N, C-alpha and C positions, 0 to 999 in steps of 0.2 A: 551464437545462440547457445544457451545453456538449457537443455531440455531435461527438466527434472523428472519427467515420466520415463526416462530411459535409465537402465542400470549402468550403461557405459557412457554416461553423460560427460564425464571429464575427458575421456579419450575423444569423444566426438567433438567436443568444444575445441580441443587442441588441434584436431585435423582441420576444422573450419577456420580457426584463427590462422593457421599456416597457409591455407588456401587463399585467404583474404590478402595475404602478403606474397602470394605467387609461389609458395614453396611446396612442391609436390614430392612425396617420397614414393619409391617404387612399389611398396605394398599397400599404399593408401586405398586403391580401388578394391582390393580383396578385403581389407579390414573393414571398409565401409559396408560392403555387402554382408560380412559376418555380423557386424553390429546391428544392421537393420533387420536381419533375420532373427537374431537372438533377442534383441530388445523388443522388437515388435511382437514376438510370440509371448514373451514374459508379460508384456503390458496387456495384451489381449486376454490372457488367462487370468491375470490379476483383476482386471476389470470385470470379467465374468463372475469370478468368485465373490468379489466385493459387492457387486450389484445384487447378487442372490442373497447375500447376507443382509444387506440393507432392506431389501423388499420383504424378506421374511419377518423382519422386526415390525413391519407395518401391517402386512396383509395376512400373514400366518397361513398361506396356502401356496401350492406350487405355481410357478409361472411358466409359460411357454415362450421359448425364444424364437425369433425369426430374423435372419440376417437380411439386411437391406443394403442396396447399392445406389439408390436414387432417392432424392427427397420426396418425389411423388409417392413412393410407397408409404412413407411415414404419413404424409398428408391425407392419403386415402383412409388410413386407419383412424386418424384424428376425426375425420368427418363422420365416422360412425357414432360419435358422441360418447358421453359418459355420464350416467345418472340423469339428473334433471338438466335439460338443455335450455339455456336462456335464449331470449329473442335475439340478442347480439350474436350468439353462436350460430343460431339458425340462419341469420343474415349472412354471416361469413361463409358458412357451408354452402349456401345457395350461390353466392358469388363465385366460390371456387368451382362448383360444378358447372356453372355457366361458361367459364373460360379457364379451365385448369392449367393450360399452357402459360397463362399469365403469371403463374405462381412458382416459377423456377423449378418445374417438376423434374427436369433433367439434371439438376445439380447433383454431382456425385457425392456420395457419403459412404464412409467405411464404418458401418454401425450395426447394432443388434437391438431390435425392439423386444421388450418384455411385455407379454400379454397375459391377462388373467383368464379365468375359465370362460368368461363370456366374450373373450376377444378384445377387451378394452385395454388401451395402452396404460401401463402403470409405471413403466420405466424404459430407459434407453441408455445404451453406452456406445461410445464411439472413439476411434482414434483419429485425430486430426490428420487430414491429408497433407502430403508433402508441399503442395502448392500453397496451402493455407499457412503451414509452418513457415515457409519462406517469406510470405507476405508479412506475417506477424514479426518475424525476426527483422525484416526490412524496417518496419516502423520503429522497433526498439533501437536498432543500430543507427537508423537515421536520426533519431532524437539524441542519441549519445554523440554521434559525429557532429551534429549541429551545435551541441554545446561546446564541443572541442573547437570547432571552427570559429564559433562566435567568441570564445575566449581568446583564440589566437588573433582575431581581428581587433579585439579590445586592447590586446597587448601592443598591436601595431599603432593603434590610435594613441595609446598612452606614451609610446616612444615619440610620436610626433609632438605631443603636448610638452614633453620634456625638452625637446629641441627648441620649442618656442618659449620655454621657461614659464609656462602657465599651468594651472591645475587642469586635469582632464575635463572636468565639468564645464570649463570655460571654452573648450575647443569646439568651434563651429565647423562641421565638416559637410560639404555638399553631398547630396544624396548619391550622385554619380561616383564620388570618391569613396564613399562608404561601401557601395556595391563593389568597387574595384578592390578595396581592402578585403572584402569577404571572399572574392574570387581568388586573390593571392593567398589568403589563409587556406582556402580549399585545396589549392595546388600544393601548399606545404604539407597538408595532411596526406594528400595522395602520394607525395614523395616519401613520407614516413612509412606508408604501406609498402611501397616498392623497395624500400631499404630494409623492411622487416623490423623497424625500430619502434613500432607502435604496439601496445598491448591493450586488449579489451578489458573492460570492467565486467567480470563474470556476473556479479549480482545485478548490474544494470541490464544485462541481457538475458536474465532468467525468464523462462517460459514454463509455467506450471500446469498448463491445461492441454498438453498434447493428448493425454488420456482424459476423457470426461464421462461423467455419469449424470443422468437426469432422473429424478424421482418425482412422480406425479401423484399427489394425494391431497386430501383436504387440509385446511390450516391447522387443525388440532393434531392430526397425524404428523404433519411436517414439524410442528413445534416439539412434539414428543421425540421425534427422531433426532432433531438437532440437539436437544438436551441430553439424549442418550450418548450421542457421539462424543460429547465433552467428558464423559465418564468412562469411555471405552478404552481399556488398557491396550488394545491392539491397534488403535488409530490415534493420530494426533491432528487436531485442527489448529493450523497455525496462521490462517488468514481467513477473513470473512468480509463479504461486501454485499450490501443490499441495493437493489435497483428498484426505483420507485417512479420512473418516468413512463415513457411509452412502453418500454420493456420492464416488466415487473417479475422479479425472481430474487432468490438469495443464492449467493455463490460462496462455497466453502472450499478451501484448499486442504486436502487431506494428505497426510503422510501415512503410507501403509507398507508393511513388509510384504514380501512375496514368498510364496510357499515353494521353496527350491525343489523339494522331493516330488511334490505333486506336479509341478510344471515339467520337470525332466521326465517323469513317468508318462504324462499325457503326450508329450512329444513323440515318444517311442511307441506307445500302445496304439495311438491313432495314426501312426506312420505319417506324421505331419511333415516330415522332410520332403514328401512327394510334391508339396505345393511350391517348393523352392528349386525344382530341378532346372528351371530356365534362368538361373541367376549366376551361371558361370562357375559353380563349385561342383566338383564330381559327386555323384550320388553316394559313393562309398564314404566320402568325408561327411556328408550330411547325415548319413545313417548312424554315425558314431554318437550322435546326440548333441544337445546344446552345451554339455560340459566342455567340449573341445573348443567352443567359441568364447568361453569366458576368460576375461583378463581383468582381474581386480574389480568385479562388479559391485555396485552399491547394494546394500541389504534392503533398502526401502526405496520406494518411488512416490512421487506426488501425483495426485489426480484432482481434477476439479469436480465437485459435486454441486449440481444445480437443484435446488428445491423449488418446485412450482406446483400451483394448483392447476386444475384443468382449464378454467377460463383464461388464465394468463398464458398457458401453453398455446391455446388457440390463437390468441393475439400475436404471439411470437412467431407462429407459423403461417397464419393466414390474415392477420390484421394489421394494426398500426405499427407494430414493431417487428415486422417480418424479417427473419434472420438475414437473408441475402441483401436486403436494403441496408441493413446496418453494416454489412461487409463493404458494400459500395461506398457508403458514407465514410468509412474508415480509410478507404483508398484515396478519396478525394480530399480528406482533411489532414494530410500529412504536413507537418511543420516545415520539413526540409525535403525538397524534391529535386535535388541536384543529381548529377550522373553517378556519384558514389553510391548512394543508397539503392539506386536502380541496379547497379552492378552487384551490390550485395545480394539482392534478390536473385539475380541471374546465377551467381556463384552457388548459392544454396540450392536452387532448382537443379543445377547441374550436379551438385554433390549427391542429392537424392536420386537423380536419374542414374548416376553411376552405380549406386547401391542396389537399384532395382533392375538394372539391365543385365544382359548375359555377358557383358564385358567387364572383366575385373582388372585389366591392365590398361592404363592410360599413359600416354607418353608426355602429355603437356596439358596445362590448364588453359582452356580456350578463352576464358574471361578473366581479365585483370581489373582490379578496382580502379586503377589509374587510367584505364582506357575508356573508349566510348563505343557502344554497341547498340544494335537494334534487336528486338525480340527474334527476328529471323535468324540472327547469328546463333542464338542459343538453340533454337529449334533445329537448325542444321546440325549442330554438334550432338544433340540428343539423338537425332536420327542415326548418326554414325555409330553411337553406342549400341543401337539395335540392328546394325548392319543393313539399314534401309537405304535404297537408292536415293541419289540427289534428285530433288523435284525440279527438273528443268524442262522447258517446253522445246528448246533447241535439240535437234537430233545430233 
């Protein structure tokens, strides 16, 4: 996973790549914790500043921020409406109020709502949760591995065709034999991981939306904002995608520098190190500031900017394109669902768990890409990181 919203993305990528090959270094746990503290704080402060900057260019008035931890908090605010309410919106609001628990109210979210003077939602920014990052990395790595395995299987078929002295397109292979070749190719890739001889394609595993901003306005305001972004010397728009199906919005990937002086000052003035006291690092080290955690950081980060009008926002949270349903569909529509991509997700979840836990020293990697595990295995090892007792019914 190459998380471009992080300033230590290269170092994090290198650690993850080594872990996929089963190679653990003694200071990995400590360094992961330092990266997640430092990069998370930098990303959060940059999102806050950038969102304020974008909203001021549209609304020209102060906004009030409200931290949220559950999707239900967001959906309650949306149901207050905004301006003229359509019949469709009234229908969706009514359906939500009749059975709010049907709408994934307890979905955790690490976000901040931006409200205008009347309490209407005008913006939102969030940092993708570790579980969702692991899932997205799973899909990207699964697609990459699938192409590698498929290429390996095709090489095996080409070799058989050469033995028969015929072109590959003339080769008729029974379905069972094709499946067998794919399994053998998968085993060969697993062996490459265990030997540490495989290297990931960094660009193929790029994830640009760990940090995300959503701006809600009318079409004219959004068009003017998008036009202004392309002429903003402090920002660079390097990717754009429009969604016109059930989910309607425009997505832009922005590259933004981060204000080093402001971030460092905020960390110390607000005594922000106190929120990290349960992460296995002495308070005296945390009080020294973020400067001590930096190791060749990037000067700019990438964030996703979603431009949406209010009716489309309502559909994405309460209607035909509800966000959680899209997540479930993504999980069900994976091209490659072998044990390797599942292990990729387990390794990444464990990686984040180490970085958030009070344990900074780990003696071994409990998940190997070439092994086979149940989710219970991961849960058990995560509990150990938090020094929680084993959940057994036997005395």
